[in-house]
C-alpha positions as CSV (number, residue, x, y, z in Angstrom):
1,M,4.5,22.4,-16.9
2,N,3.2,25.5,-18.7
3,R,0.0,27.2,-17.6
4,I,-2.2,25.8,-20.4
5,D,-1.3,22.2,-19.5
6,R,-1.8,23.0,-15.8
7,L,-5.2,24.5,-16.4
8,T,-6.2,21.3,-18.3
9,A,-4.8,19.1,-15.5
10,I,-6.7,21.1,-12.9
11,L,-9.9,20.7,-14.8
12,I,-9.4,16.9,-15.0
13,Q,-8.7,16.8,-11.3
14,L,-11.9,18.7,-10.6
15,Q,-13.8,16.1,-12.6
16,S,-12.2,13.3,-10.8
17,R,-13.8,14.1,-7.4
18,R,-17.0,15.7,-6.1
19,V,-15.1,18.4,-4.2
20,V,-11.4,19.4,-4.5
21,R,-9.7,21.6,-2.0
22,A,-7.5,24.5,-3.2
23,Q,-4.7,23.1,-1.0
24,D,-4.9,19.7,-2.8
25,I,-4.4,21.5,-6.1
26,A,-1.5,23.6,-4.7
27,D,0.2,20.5,-3.3
28,R,-0.1,18.5,-6.6
29,F,1.4,21.2,-8.8
30,E,3.7,22.7,-6.2
31,I,2.2,26.2,-6.6
32,S,0.9,28.8,-4.2
33,L,-2.7,29.2,-3.2
34,R,-2.7,32.5,-4.8
35,T,-1.8,30.9,-8.1
36,V,-4.6,28.3,-7.6
37,Y,-7.2,31.1,-7.1
38,R,-5.9,32.8,-10.3
39,D,-6.1,29.5,-12.3
40,I,-9.6,28.8,-11.0
41,R,-10.7,32.3,-12.0
42,A,-9.2,31.6,-15.5
43,L,-11.3,28.5,-15.8
44,E,-14.4,30.3,-14.8
45,E,-13.7,33.0,-17.4
46,A,-13.3,30.3,-20.0
47,G,-16.9,29.2,-19.3
48,V,-16.3,26.2,-16.9
49,P,-19.3,26.2,-14.5
50,L,-17.5,26.0,-11.1
51,L,-19.1,26.0,-7.7
52,S,-17.1,27.0,-4.7
53,E,-17.8,27.0,-0.9
54,A,-15.5,28.7,1.5
55,G,-13.5,26.3,3.7
56,V,-14.7,23.3,1.6
57,G,-13.4,23.5,-1.9
58,Y,-14.4,23.6,-5.6
59,S,-16.7,21.4,-7.6
60,I,-18.0,21.3,-11.2
61,M,-21.7,21.7,-11.9
62,D,-23.5,18.4,-12.7
63,G,-23.6,17.6,-16.3
64,Y,-20.5,19.4,-17.4
65,R,-17.7,17.2,-18.8
66,L,-14.4,17.9,-20.6
67,P,-14.2,16.2,-24.0
68,P,-12.1,12.9,-24.0
69,V,-8.5,13.6,-23.2
70,M,-5.6,11.9,-25.1
71,F,-3.0,10.2,-23.0
72,T,0.7,10.9,-23.4
73,R,3.1,8.0,-24.2
74,D,4.5,8.2,-20.7
75,E,1.0,8.1,-19.1
76,A,0.0,5.1,-21.3
77,T,3.2,3.2,-20.4
78,A,2.6,3.9,-16.7
79,F,-0.9,2.3,-17.1
80,L,0.8,-0.8,-18.6
81,T,3.3,-1.0,-15.8
82,A,0.5,-0.7,-13.3
83,E,-1.3,-3.6,-15.0
84,K,1.7,-5.9,-14.3
85,L,1.6,-4.9,-10.6
86,V,-2.2,-5.4,-10.3
87,E,-2.0,-8.8,-12.1
88,K,0.6,-10.2,-9.6
89,L,-0.2,-8.4,-6.4
90,T,-4.1,-8.4,-6.2
91,D,-6.9,-10.8,-6.5
92,T,-8.5,-12.1,-9.7
93,S,-11.5,-9.8,-9.6
94,T,-9.4,-6.6,-9.2
95,S,-7.0,-7.8,-12.0
96,T,-9.9,-8.5,-14.4
97,S,-11.4,-5.1,-13.7
98,Y,-8.2,-3.3,-14.3
99,K,-7.6,-5.1,-17.6
100,S,-11.1,-4.0,-18.7
101,A,-10.3,-0.4,-17.8
102,L,-7.0,-0.6,-19.6
103,Y,-8.7,-1.7,-22.8
104,K,-10.8,1.5,-22.6
105,V,-7.6,3.5,-22.2
106,K,-6.0,1.8,-25.2
107,A,-9.2,2.5,-27.3
108,V,-8.6,6.3,-27.2
109,L,-4.9,6.1,-28.1
110,Q,-3.6,6.8,-31.5
111,N,-2.3,3.9,-33.6
112,S,1.3,4.9,-32.9
113,E,0.7,4.8,-29.1
114,R,-1.1,1.5,-29.3
115,D,1.8,0.0,-31.2
116,L,4.2,1.4,-28.6
117,L,2.3,-0.4,-25.8
118,E,2.2,-3.7,-27.7
119,R,6.0,-3.5,-28.1
120,A,6.5,-2.6,-24.5
121,D,4.2,-5.3,-23.1
122,N,6.8,-8.1,-23.3
123,H,9.5,-5.9,-21.8
124,I,7.9,-5.2,-18.5
125,E,7.5,-8.0,-15.9
126,V,6.9,-8.2,-12.1
127,L,8.5,-11.2,-10.4
128,H,6.6,-12.2,-7.3
129,R,7.2,-15.6,-5.8
130,R,4.5,-15.4,-3.2
131,R,1.0,-15.2,-4.7
132,S,-1.2,-14.1,-1.8
133,F,-4.3,-15.3,-3.5
134,G,-2.8,-18.3,-5.3
135,S,-4.4,-21.0,-3.1
136,S,-7.6,-19.2,-2.3
137,Q,-11.0,-20.0,-3.9
138,V,-12.2,-16.4,-3.2
139,V,-11.7,-14.4,-6.4
140,D,-13.1,-11.0,-5.3
141,T,-11.9,-10.6,-1.7
142,L,-10.4,-7.1,-2.2
143,Q,-13.3,-5.7,-4.2
144,T,-15.9,-7.1,-1.7
145,L,-14.0,-5.6,1.2
146,L,-13.9,-2.2,-0.6
147,K,-17.5,-2.4,-1.4
148,S,-18.3,-3.2,2.2
149,T,-16.3,-0.2,3.3
150,T,-17.8,2.3,0.8
151,E,-21.4,1.1,1.1
152,R,-21.1,0.6,4.9
153,R,-22.5,-2.9,4.7
154,V,-21.4,-5.6,7.2
155,A,-19.3,-8.3,5.6
156,H,-19.7,-12.0,6.7
157,I,-16.4,-13.9,6.5
158,R,-14.9,-17.3,7.3
159,Y,-11.4,-16.7,8.6
160,R,-8.6,-19.2,9.1
161,A,-6.3,-18.5,12.0
162,M,-2.6,-18.5,11.3
163,H,-1.3,-20.8,14.1
164,S,-4.2,-23.1,14.9
165,G,-5.7,-23.3,11.4
166,E,-9.1,-22.9,13.1
167,I,-11.8,-21.4,10.9
168,T,-14.2,-19.0,12.6
169,E,-17.2,-17.1,11.2
170,R,-17.3,-13.3,11.8
171,D,-19.3,-10.2,10.9
172,I,-16.9,-7.3,10.3
173,E,-17.1,-3.6,9.5
174,P,-14.0,-2.9,7.3
175,L,-12.1,0.4,7.5
176,G,-10.2,-0.4,4.3
177,I,-7.4,-2.5,2.9
178,F,-3.6,-2.1,2.7
179,Y,-0.6,-4.0,1.2
180,N,2.4,-4.8,3.5
181,R,5.3,-7.2,3.2
182,G,3.8,-9.3,0.4
183,Y,0.2,-9.5,1.7
184,W,-3.0,-7.6,1.6
185,Y,-4.7,-6.8,4.9
186,S,-7.9,-5.4,6.0
187,I,-8.5,-3.5,9.3
188,A,-12.1,-4.0,10.4
189,F,-14.2,-3.8,13.5
190,C,-14.9,-7.5,14.4
191,R,-18.3,-8.0,16.0
192,L,-17.2,-11.3,17.4
193,R,-14.3,-9.8,19.3
194,N,-16.0,-6.4,19.8
195,D,-12.8,-4.7,18.8
196,Y,-10.6,-3.8,15.8
197,R,-8.7,-6.6,14.2
198,D,-6.2,-7.2,11.3
199,F,-7.3,-9.7,8.8
200,R,-4.9,-11.1,6.2
201,T,-7.0,-11.4,3.2
202,D,-5.6,-14.6,1.8
203,R,-6.8,-16.3,5.0
204,I,-10.4,-15.3,4.2
205,T,-11.9,-18.5,2.9
206,D,-15.3,-17.0,2.1
207,I,-16.8,-13.5,2.1
208,T,-20.3,-12.2,1.5
209,L,-21.9,-8.8,1.9
210,T,-25.0,-8.8,4.2
211,K,-27.9,-6.3,4.0
212,Q,-27.0,-4.9,7.4
213,Q,-25.7,-1.3,7.4
214,F,-23.1,-0.2,10.0
215,E,-22.8,3.4,11.3
216,D,-20.1,5.6,10.1
217,H,-18.4,6.0,13.4
218,H,-15.1,4.3,12.6
219,P,-11.9,6.3,11.9
220,D,-10.7,6.2,8.3
221,L,-7.9,3.7,7.6
222,K,-5.1,6.2,7.3
223,T,-6.0,7.8,10.7
224,Y,-6.2,4.4,12.4
225,L,-2.9,3.2,11.1
226,E,-1.1,6.4,12.0
227,Q,-2.6,6.3,15.6
228,R,-1.7,2.6,16.0
229,Y,1.9,3.3,14.9
230,Q,2.2,6.1,17.4
231,E,0.9,3.9,20.2
232,R,3.3,1.0,19.4
233,D,6.0,0.4,22.1
234,L,9.0,0.8,19.8
235,Q,12.5,0.0,20.8
236,T,15.6,1.5,19.4
237,I,18.1,-0.9,18.0
238,V,21.6,0.1,16.8
239,I,23.9,-2.2,14.9
240,R,27.2,-1.9,13.0
241,V,27.4,-3.6,9.6
242,D,30.4,-4.2,7.4
243,K,30.2,-1.9,4.4
244,D,30.4,-4.7,1.9
245,T,27.3,-6.3,3.5
246,T,25.0,-3.3,3.6
247,K,24.4,-3.4,-0.2
248,Y,22.5,-6.7,0.4
249,L,20.2,-5.0,3.0
250,S,19.0,-2.2,0.8
251,E,15.5,-3.5,0.5
252,S,15.0,-5.7,3.6
253,K,16.1,-3.0,6.1
254,Y,13.0,-1.0,5.3
255,Y,10.8,-3.9,6.3
256,N,12.6,-4.1,9.7
257,G,12.1,-0.6,11.0
258,F,15.1,1.2,9.4
259,V,15.4,4.8,10.6
260,S,18.9,6.1,9.7
261,E,22.5,5.3,9.1
262,I,25.9,6.8,9.7
263,N,28.8,6.1,7.4
264,K,31.9,5.2,9.5
265,E,35.4,4.4,8.4
266,D,35.0,0.7,8.0
267,H,31.3,0.1,8.8
268,I,27.8,1.5,8.6
269,E,26.1,2.2,11.9
270,M,22.3,1.6,11.4
271,T,19.4,2.6,13.6
272,F,16.1,0.8,13.7
273,L,12.8,1.2,15.6
274,Y,11.1,-2.2,16.2
275,D,8.2,-3.4,18.3
276,W,9.1,-7.1,18.5
277,I,12.8,-7.8,19.1
278,G,12.3,-11.5,18.3
279,G,11.4,-10.7,14.7
280,F,14.4,-8.4,14.3
281,T,16.6,-11.1,15.7
282,R,15.6,-13.6,13.0
283,W,16.4,-11.1,10.3
284,Y,19.7,-10.1,11.9
285,L,20.9,-13.7,12.0
286,T,21.0,-13.7,8.2
287,F,24.0,-11.5,8.2
288,A,25.1,-11.7,11.9
289,D,28.7,-12.8,11.0
290,H,29.2,-9.5,9.3
291,A,27.7,-7.2,12.0
292,E,27.9,-6.1,15.6
293,I,25.2,-5.2,18.0
294,V,25.6,-1.8,19.8
295,K,22.3,-1.9,21.7
296,P,20.1,-3.1,23.3
297,I,21.9,-5.8,25.3
298,E,18.7,-8.0,25.2
299,L,19.2,-8.4,21.4
300,R,22.6,-10.1,22.2
301,D,20.9,-12.4,24.6
302,H,18.3,-13.4,22.0
303,I,21.0,-14.2,19.5
304,R,23.0,-16.3,22.0
305,S,19.8,-18.3,22.9
306,I,19.0,-19.0,19.2
307,V,22.6,-19.9,18.4
308,S,22.7,-22.2,21.4
309,N,19.6,-24.0,20.2
310,I,21.0,-24.3,16.7
311,T,24.2,-25.8,18.1
312,A,22.3,-28.3,20.2
313,R,20.3,-29.4,17.2
314,L,23.4,-29.8,15.0
315,G,25.0,-32.0,17.5
316,A,28.7,-32.8,17.8
317,P,30.9,-32.9,14.7
318,G,30.6,-36.3,13.0
319,D,27.3,-37.2,14.6
320,K,24.7,-38.8,12.3
C-alpha cells in the first residue's frame, strides 16, 4: 500500500472510533510507531483537526467528516460474501439490518461495480444444515443481547434447559456474544444463580430489556474467555492416524482441541488438549479403525466401554 492510500485508510480508521491508539494503527498496517507519528503529522498538516492525548490515542474533532469514500471491487465483494454468512449464521433481526446496510453500500457504487455484485450474487453460497434460530420465535435475540451489553441494561429471559427441557425465567447481565461450533452463545452474569453462565441463544424462548441498569464491574468478553480457557483442566491426548485418513479430519480436528502434528513414515502423530475425555472419545470413534491411541490410557478404557455397550446392543449374529 502506498502512502497516500495508507493516509486515507488511517483517516477512515480514525473516523470509525472515538479514540484510536497509535499501536492499533501500527498493527493494522504493519508499520512502526515512528511511521505512525509521521503519518499523523502529515494529516494534521493537511488540515485534519486531530486531537491527541499521551497514553490514550488520537481522535478527530467533532463535526469533521471525510467525504463519502468509494469502495473497491474487492471490498464490495467481501460485503456480499459477508451477507451470505450473516443470513445463514445469525438471527432474523441481524440479517435484516445487515441487508439494509448493504443497500447503502451498493448505493454509492458505480454502475459497473453494482453490475459486478449482481453477477456474483448467485455464485456465492453458504451451506449450513443447522439453523440455530430456525425453530425459535425470537427474531432479535442477538441484537437484544448486544443492546443489553452496550447499554448496561438487565435482560429478562425465558431459557430452556438442554437435558430436562425445563424453562426458567432469569435476569441476566450479558458480557457479549460469541459463535462456536454452529451455535451463538452469550456469557452473562445470572442473577438467579448469582454467577456467570453460558446461554445458548437458540434456547432463549423470550427476551426483553428491562429498565434496570447494571454496574460496569464485569470483565469484557475477551478477557473472560481467555481466563476461563487458562483455568480449564486440560488433558493431553496423543493419537496416531493413518495418513490417508487425516485428510478427512482437516476441519473437525480444530473443534476437538488440536494442537500440533508430526509427520511420521506411515502415519501422522496428532496432539490434542481436551477438557472432557468423553467428548473426544465420541469423535475418535468415527475413525477409530484407522487410528491408534498413544496416551492417555483412560481413553482406551473409554473406547472399550463404549464398544462393549455397542456389541451388547447389537446382539449375536443372526439375532432379530
